C-alpha positions in Angstrom: 28.0 -43.3 -45.8 27.2 -45.8 -43.1 24.7 -44.9 -40.3 26.5 -43.7 -37.2 23.7 -44.7 -34.7 21.5 -47.7 -34.7 17.8 -47.0 -35.5 16.8 -48.1 -32.0 19.3 -45.6 -30.4 18.1 -42.8 -32.7 14.5 -43.5 -31.6 15.5 -43.5 -27.9 17.3 -40.1 -28.3 14.2 -38.6 -30.0 11.9 -40.0 -27.3 14.2 -38.7 -24.6 14.4 -35.3 -26.1 10.6 -35.2 -26.4 10.1 -36.3 -22.8 12.5 -33.6 -21.6 10.6 -30.9 -23.6 7.3 -32.1 -22.2 8.6 -32.2 -18.6 10.0 -28.7 -19.0 6.7 -27.3 -20.3 4.8 -29.1 -17.5 7.2 -27.7 -14.9 6.7 -24.2 -16.3 2.9 -24.5 -16.3 3.0 -25.9 -12.7 5.3 -23.0 -11.6 3.0 -20.4 -13.1 0.0 -22.0 -11.6 1.6 -21.9 -8.1 2.1 -18.2 -8.2 -0.9 -16.1 -7.0 -2.1 -13.8 -9.7 -1.0 -10.2 -9.2 -4.1 -8.0 -8.7 -4.7 -5.4 -11.3 -4.6 -1.7 -10.5 -7.5 -0.7 -8.2 -8.2 -4.4 -7.3 -7.7 -5.2 -3.6 -5.2 -7.9 -2.9 -6.5 -10.9 -0.9 -4.8 -11.1 2.5 -4.8 -13.6 5.4 -6.3 -10.7 7.4 -8.4 -8.0 5.8 -6.2 -5.1 7.1 -7.7 -1.7 6.5 -5.3 1.2 6.0 -8.4 3.5 5.8 -9.2 2.6 9.4 -5.7 2.5 10.9 -4.3 5.5 9.0 -7.3 7.6 8.1 -9.5 7.0 11.2 -7.0 6.1 13.9 -4.2 8.3 12.6 -1.3 5.9 12.7 1.9 7.1 11.0 3.3 5.0 8.2 6.5 4.5 10.2 4.6 2.9 13.2 4.3 -0.3 11.1 6.8 0.2 8.3 9.7 0.8 10.7 12.6 0.5 8.3 11.3 2.7 5.5 13.7 5.6 6.4 16.8 3.4 6.8 16.7 0.6 4.2 15.5 -0.4 0.8 12.6 -2.4 2.2 9.9 -0.6 4.0 9.3 -3.5 6.4 6.4 -5.7 7.3 5.2 -5.2 10.9 5.7 -8.3 13.1 2.6 -9.6 14.8 3.6 -8.2 18.2 3.2 -4.7 16.6 -0.4 -5.5 15.8 -0.9 -6.9 19.3 0.3 -3.7 20.9 -3.3 -2.5 20.4 -5.1 -5.7 19.7 -4.2 -7.4 22.9 -6.8 -5.1 24.3 -9.0 -4.2 21.3 -11.2 -6.6 19.4 -8.9 -9.5 20.5 -11.7 -12.1 20.3 -13.0 -11.0 16.9 -12.9 -13.9 14.4 -11.3 -11.6 11.8 -8.2 -11.3 14.1 -7.9 -15.0 14.9 -4.9 -15.4 12.5 -3.1 -12.5 14.2 -3.7 -13.9 17.7 -2.6 -17.4 16.5 0.6 -15.9 14.9 1.4 -14.0 18.1 1.0 -17.1 20.4 2.7 -19.5 18.0 5.5 -17.2 16.8 4.5 -18.1 13.2 4.7 -15.1 10.9 1.7 -14.1 8.9 2.1 -14.6 5.2 1.0 -11.3 3.6 0.6 -11.0 -0.2 2.7 -8.3 -1.8 0.7 -5.5 -3.3 3.6 -3.4 -4.7 5.9 -6.1 -6.1 8.6 -5.2 -8.5 10.5 -7.7 -10.7 13.7 -9.2 -9.3 15.8 -7.3 -11.9 14.6 -3.9 -10.6 16.3 -2.3 -7.6 14.2 0.1 -5.5 15.3 1.8 -2.3 12.6 3.2 -0.1 15.0 5.2 2.1 16.5 7.2 -0.8 13.1 8.2 -2.0 12.0 9.2 1.5 15.1 11.2 2.0 14.7 13.1 -1.3 11.1 14.1 -0.7 9.0 11.6 -2.6 5.7 11.2 -0.7 4.2 7.9 0.1 1.1 8.8 -1.9 3.1 9.3 -5.1 3.6 5.5 -5.4 1.1 4.0 -3.0 -1.9 6.3 -3.5 -4.2 7.5 -0.8 -3.9 4.4 1.4 -5.8 6.3 4.1 -8.9 5.9 1.9 -8.4 2.2 1.1 -10.5 -0.2 3.2 -8.4 -2.9 1.5 -5.1 -2.2 -0.1 -4.7 -2.1 -3.8 -2.1 -0.9 -6.3 -2.9 2.6 -7.6 0.2 3.1 -9.8 1.3 0.9 -12.7 4.9 0.7 -11.4 6.1 0.2 -15.0 9.4 1.5 -16.2 7.9 4.4 -18.2 6.0 5.5 -15.1 9.1 5.5 -13.0 11.1 7.3 -15.7 8.5 10.1 -15.8 9.6 11.0 -12.2 13.3 10.3 -12.7 13.4 12.6 -15.7 11.4 15.4 -14.0 11.5 14.9 -10.2 10.4 18.5 -9.7 6.9 17.5 -10.6 6.6 15.3 -7.5 8.9 16.4 -4.8 7.7 17.7 -1.4 9.5 18.8 1.8 10.8 15.7 3.6 8.8 16.6 6.7 5.6 16.0 4.7 6.6 12.8 3.0 4.2 10.8 5.2 1.3 13.2 5.0 -1.5 11.7 3.1 -3.4 14.9 2.2 -0.4 17.3 1.8 -0.8 20.0 -1.0 2.0 22.3 -2.2 1.6 25.8 -0.8 2.8 27.2 -4.2 3.2 26.1 -7.7 4.6 22.5 -7.7 7.2 23.1 -10.3 8.6 26.2 -8.5 8.8 24.3 -5.2 10.1 21.1 -6.9 13.0 22.9 -8.6 14.1 24.4 -5.3 14.0 21.0 -3.7 16.0 19.4 -6.5 18.7 21.8 -5.7 18.3 21.6 -1.9 18.4 17.8 -1.9 21.2 17.7 -4.4 19.4 15.5 -6.8 21.5 14.9 -9.9 18.9 14.7 -12.7 21.5 13.8 -15.3 22.1 10.3 -13.8 18.5 9.5 -12.5 17.6 8.0 -15.9 20.7 5.8 -16.2 20.0 2.1 -16.6 22.3 1.3 -13.7 20.2 3.4 -11.3 17.5 0.8 -11.2 19.1 -2.2 -12.9 22.1 -3.5 -11.0 
């Protein structure tokens, strides 16, 4: 049987294929290198400004919704615009070097680039407003941020961790008026309270663990 391609063309095809593979690998390596490593649980995330929830929430007493304004209405909790920060810092500590990026952002209208601490994969759908409306406290997922001088991830946010709540939400629910309370404790046995809230909030446990609930 005669050769279909000339030896020179076969060599060119092999070299072209090899070059394509090398470029693909190099591109993947460059892409991975460009992504900031996700901090481990308990490890503070590096930020453009060392914002302290411990000070603003624990000491000053700011409510979560003062900065995360959309947490009750949308899937995304919201990142505060710089003018929210300047509501106070136009008068307080304005000239401190630590706040220089905030002042520059406010004057230039350039948004600060915060690093996500609680960042789920793109194939996972999460809605803050639903969890807030059904009595899931902020501390359940985010931990005691009022005790964090720098913010870190306190929960693994892995599928099995989420399913533990979705399969037995009564272990975690609280009255909606206490969702944003950092130090709230149940006034009775958690399971007794939780089962009543499951009924009161019309939570359908049979569908919470369906794949389509989080993967759409």
